[in-house]
C-alpha positions in Angstrom: -19.8 0.6 -36.9 -17.4 -1.9 -35.5 -18.2 -3.3 -32.1 -15.7 -4.9 -29.7 -17.5 -8.2 -30.1 -16.7 -8.1 -33.8 -12.9 -8.3 -33.2 -11.2 -11.7 -33.4 -10.2 -13.4 -30.2 -6.5 -13.0 -31.0 -6.8 -9.3 -31.2 -8.7 -9.1 -27.9 -6.2 -11.3 -26.2 -3.4 -9.0 -27.4 -5.2 -6.0 -26.0 -5.9 -7.7 -22.7 -2.2 -8.6 -22.3 -1.5 -4.9 -21.6 -4.0 -4.8 -18.7 -3.4 -5.6 -15.0 -4.4 -9.2 -14.1 -7.8 -8.4 -12.5 -8.7 -6.1 -15.5 -7.8 -8.9 -17.9 -10.2 -11.2 -16.1 -12.9 -8.6 -15.9 -12.5 -7.9 -19.6 -13.0 -11.6 -20.4 -16.1 -11.6 -18.2 -17.5 -8.6 -20.1 -17.1 -10.6 -23.3 -19.3 -13.4 -22.0 -20.6 -14.3 -25.4 -17.3 -16.0 -26.1 -16.8 -19.8 -25.7 -14.6 -21.1 -22.9 -11.4 -21.3 -25.0 -11.8 -17.8 -26.2 -12.5 -16.5 -22.7 -9.4 -18.3 -21.4 -7.3 -16.8 -24.2 -8.4 -13.3 -23.3 -8.0 -13.7 -19.5 -4.6 -15.5 -19.8 -3.5 -18.7 -18.1 -1.1 -17.4 -15.4 -3.5 -17.3 -12.4 -1.6 -18.3 -9.3 -2.4 -15.0 -7.8 -5.5 -12.7 -8.1 -5.1 -9.4 -6.2 -7.7 -6.7 -6.9 -5.3 -4.2 -5.4 -3.6 -4.2 -8.8 -6.4 -2.1 -10.2 -7.6 1.4 -9.3 -9.1 1.6 -5.8 -12.2 3.3 -7.2 -12.8 0.5 -9.7 -12.3 -2.2 -7.1 -14.8 -0.5 -4.8 -17.4 -0.9 -7.6 -16.9 -4.6 -8.1 -19.9 -6.8 -7.2 -20.3 -10.4 -6.1 -21.4 -11.2 -9.6 -18.2 -9.7 -11.0 -16.1 -11.8 -8.5 -18.0 -14.9 -9.5 -17.5 -14.3 -13.2 -13.8 -13.6 -12.7 -13.3 -16.8 -10.7 -15.1 -18.9 -13.3 -13.3 -17.3 -16.2 -9.9 -18.2 -14.8 -11.0 -21.6 -13.5 -10.0 -20.5 -10.0 -10.9 -23.8 -8.3 -8.2 -25.5 -10.3 -5.7 -22.7 -10.7 -5.8 -20.0 -8.1 -3.4 -20.2 -5.1 -3.7 -16.7 -3.6 -6.7 -14.4 -3.5 -6.9 -10.9 -2.2 -10.1 -8.9 -2.3 -8.3 -5.6 -1.8 -10.7 -2.7 -1.9 -13.7 -4.8 -2.8 -15.7 -3.2 -0.1 -19.2 -3.8 -1.5 -19.1 -7.6 -1.9 -20.9 -9.9 0.5 -18.7 -12.9 -0.4 -21.4 -14.9 -2.1 -19.4 -14.4 -5.3 -16.6 -16.7 -3.9 -18.8 -19.7 -4.6 -16.6 -21.0 -7.5 -13.8 -21.7 -5.0 -15.9 -24.3 -3.2 -13.9 -27.5 -2.6 -10.6 -26.1 -3.9 -7.6 -28.2 -3.2 -5.3 -25.6 -4.8 -5.9 -22.4 -2.9 -3.3 -21.6 -0.3 -4.1 -18.1 0.9 -7.3 -16.0 1.1 -7.2 -12.4 2.3 -10.7 -11.1 3.1 -9.4 -8.0 5.0 -10.4 -5.8 1.9 -7.3 -3.5 2.4 -3.9 -3.3 0.8 -0.4 -3.8 2.2 0.3 -1.8 5.4 -3.2 -0.4 5.6 -5.4 -0.4 8.6 -8.3 -2.9 8.3 -10.6 -0.6 10.3 -13.0 0.5 7.6 -15.7 3.1 8.0 -18.5 2.5 7.0 -18.2 -1.2 7.8 -18.0 -3.4 4.7 -20.8 -5.8 3.7 -18.8 -9.0 3.6 -20.8 -11.7 5.4 -19.8 -14.6 7.6 -23.0 -16.3 6.6 -22.0 -16.3 2.9 -18.3 -16.9 3.2 -17.9 -19.5 6.0 -19.7 -22.3 4.2 -17.3 -21.8 1.3 -14.3 -21.9 3.6 -15.7 -25.0 5.3 -15.9 -26.7 1.9 -12.2 -26.1 1.4 -10.9 -27.3 4.7 -13.2 -30.3 4.6 -11.0 -31.7 1.9 -8.6 -32.7 4.7 -5.2 -34.0 3.5 -6.0 -32.8 0.0 -6.5 -29.2 1.2 -3.6 -26.7 0.5 -5.0 -23.8 2.5 -2.3 -22.3 4.8 -3.4 -18.8 5.6 -6.6 -16.8 6.1 -6.8 -13.1 6.8 -10.3 -12.1 8.0 -12.0 -8.8 7.8 -11.8 -6.6 10.9 -15.6 -6.4 11.1 -15.7 -10.1 12.0 -12.8 -9.8 14.5 -13.6 -6.6 16.4 -15.5 -8.4 19.2 -14.8 -11.8 20.6 -18.1 -13.8 20.8 -17.6 -17.4 21.7 -21.2 -18.2 20.6 -20.7 -16.7 17.1 -20.5 -18.7 13.8 -17.1 -17.0 13.2 -15.7 -18.2 16.5 -16.9 -21.7 15.7 -15.2 -21.6 12.3 -11.9 -20.4 14.0 -12.1 -23.5 16.1 -12.5 -25.7 13.0 -9.8 -23.9 11.1 -7.4 -24.2 14.1 -8.1 -27.9 14.3 -7.4 -28.2 10.6 -4.0 -26.4 11.1 -3.1 -28.4 14.1 -3.7 -31.6 12.1 -0.9 -30.6 9.7 2.8 -30.1 10.3 3.2 -26.5 11.4 7.0 -26.4 11.9 9.3 -23.5 12.8 11.5 -23.1 9.7 14.5 -22.2 11.9 14.5 -24.8 14.8 12.2 -27.4 13.1 10.0 -27.8 16.2 6.3 -28.3 15.9 4.6 -25.0 16.7 1.5 -26.6 18.4 3.1 -29.5 20.3 6.4 -28.0 21.5 5.5 -24.3 21.9 1.8 -24.5 22.7 1.2 -21.8 20.1 -1.8 -19.6 21.0 -4.8 -20.4 18.8 -6.6 -17.9 16.7 -9.4 -17.9 19.3 -7.0 -17.2 22.2 -5.3 -14.2 20.6 -6.1 -11.1 22.5 -7.6 -7.7 21.6 -6.8 -6.6 18.0 -5.0 -9.9 17.4 -8.1 -12.0 17.8 -8.8 -14.2 14.7 -5.2 -13.7 13.3 -2.8 -16.5 12.6 0.1 -16.6 15.0 3.8 -17.0 14.0 2.9 -17.3 10.3 4.3 -14.7 7.9 1.5 -13.1 5.8 3.8 -12.7 2.8 5.8 -16.0 2.5 3.6 -18.1 4.8 6.6 -19.6 6.6 6.4 -20.4 10.3 8.7 -19.2 13.0 8.5 -19.5 16.7 9.3 -16.5 18.9 12.4 -18.3 20.4 14.4 -18.2 17.2 16.5 -15.1 16.5 19.0 -14.0 14.0 22.6 -13.1 14.8 21.6 -9.6 15.8 19.0 -10.9 18.3 16.0 -10.1 16.2 13.2 -12.7 16.4 12.2 -14.1 13.0 8.5 -13.7 13.6 6.8 -11.4 16.2 4.3 -13.2 18.3 1.5 -10.7 17.5 0.4 -8.6 14.6 1.4 -5.1 13.7 -0.9 -2.7 15.5 -1.7 -0.8 12.3 -2.2 -3.4 9.5 -2.8 -6.3 12.0 -0.7 -8.7 9.9 2.3 -10.7 10.9 5.5 -10.8 8.8 8.7 -12.7 9.2 12.1 -10.9 9.5 12.9 -11.7 5.9 9.8 -10.1 4.5 9.3 -7.0 6.7 11.2 -5.3 9.4 9.3 -4.6 12.7 10.0 -2.3 15.5 8.5 -1.7 19.0 7.4 1.6 20.3 9.4 2.3 23.5 6.6 4.4 24.8 3.4 2.2 24.3 5.1 -1.1 23.7 3.2 -1.8 20.5 4.8 -3.6 17.5 4.6 -2.0 14.1 5.8 -2.9 10.6 8.5 -0.3 9.7 6.5 0.2 6.5 3.4 1.0 8.5 4.4 3.9 10.6 7.0 6.6 10.9 9.0 6.1 14.1 10.5 9.2 15.8 13.9 8.8 17.4 14.0 9.9 21.0 16.9 12.3 21.6 17.1 11.2 25.2 17.0 7.4 25.1 17.7 6.7 21.4 14.5 4.7 21.4 11.7 4.6 18.9 8.3 6.2 19.6 5.3 5.6 17.4 3.3 8.6 16.2 0.4 7.7 18.5 
């Protein structure tokens, strides 16, 4: 009988090349008897982005913290990974993110656990823990000028209630101070978003927007103030997140529209707007 472990590294690397990126890394983790070079050959070396939304939702839901830790180690995430999305990893606490401690490479971390244009309101509530994750995030922003982190998307379970005494609220303050120490400039008018426009902080955002980054596009991470508009009068970045996915996109990455009935903003990809025969306005399904 021939076992998978009996195959040469080259053959395993060839097989893994047909898999989605997270599956390649999970495959390499499963073959943990291999040396570091063999594991890297199997996992591949193109690891700017790791999005568990690229694999089946049912499989992602079974991923454990130990799996996450193994994947991050196998791809040397602390030195390679720029964008991480824990899409559909609803059973992790976050302790598996430990290998990212002190990263100066990571630019974006999405902990919302949902895919593009999906509501972050999960039932039952996920297990992801502030107590496990915040020390890891602190170790990243504490790198100061060497830190590359630009965007954090937090799980809804952390953001659903504003508690100024919570560890999460305290971290928002630290992260906002980190952002304000950097040049956050509108790409259109070149004005500093904090100094010129007094951009609301993540702690000051209201209701469902609490704990979200303002005027920063989720996709491209460019910054736009709500004064700058295109030739058609559309603002480049809405000053508040979509009421469904609770993310903010710029005009280049996602079109947004406003319900003429309730006044809420939605990504066009998030909801089907109905055209009103009387006023030619848009009305959201709600």
